[in-house]
C-alpha positions, 0 to 999 in steps of 0.5 A, a space after each residue: 482305034 487308039 484312045 487317050 486315057 487321062 488320070 488327074 492326080 488326087 491331092 496327096 497321092 504321091 505316096 500311094 502312087 509310088 507304092 503301086 507303081 510296079 503293078 501299074 507299070 506291069 500293065 502298061 508293059 503288057 499293052 506294050 508287049 501286045 503292040 498296043 501301046 502308043 505312049 505312056 507317062 506321068 505329067 510332072 506337077 512342075 516343070 521338071 523331069 523329076 518333080 520330087 515331093 511336088 509329085 505329079 498332076 497326073 498320067 497319060 496313056 495312049 493305047 489301042 483298044 477295040 471300043 471306048 467301052 473297053 478302054 474305059 474298062 481297062 482304066 477302071 482296073 488300073 491300080 492308080 484308080 483302084 487305090 485313089 491315086 487319080 481324083 478323076 479320069 477321062 478317055 477320048 478317042 485319039 487319032 495319031 496324025 504325026 509323025 
């Protein structure tokens, strides 16, 4: 089943986000390579594809996991979580309808 993994950015986390981004992307690429990633990306804090110093409001990942518990465990190991980029996280079951 798919799960939506949502991370809400901690204040002042942009520098840390940028520092650990390569490790974060490597984990997402592993999901992609396994055919489990539906979509992933950051949510800019302002209405711009490149928010610059305004940073990000958080990130969204929609990927396939065996269970809610395994999705939560995967997210708990993400460098954005470990390094405090996210102030809080949520995981919800997700059902793709369109396209």
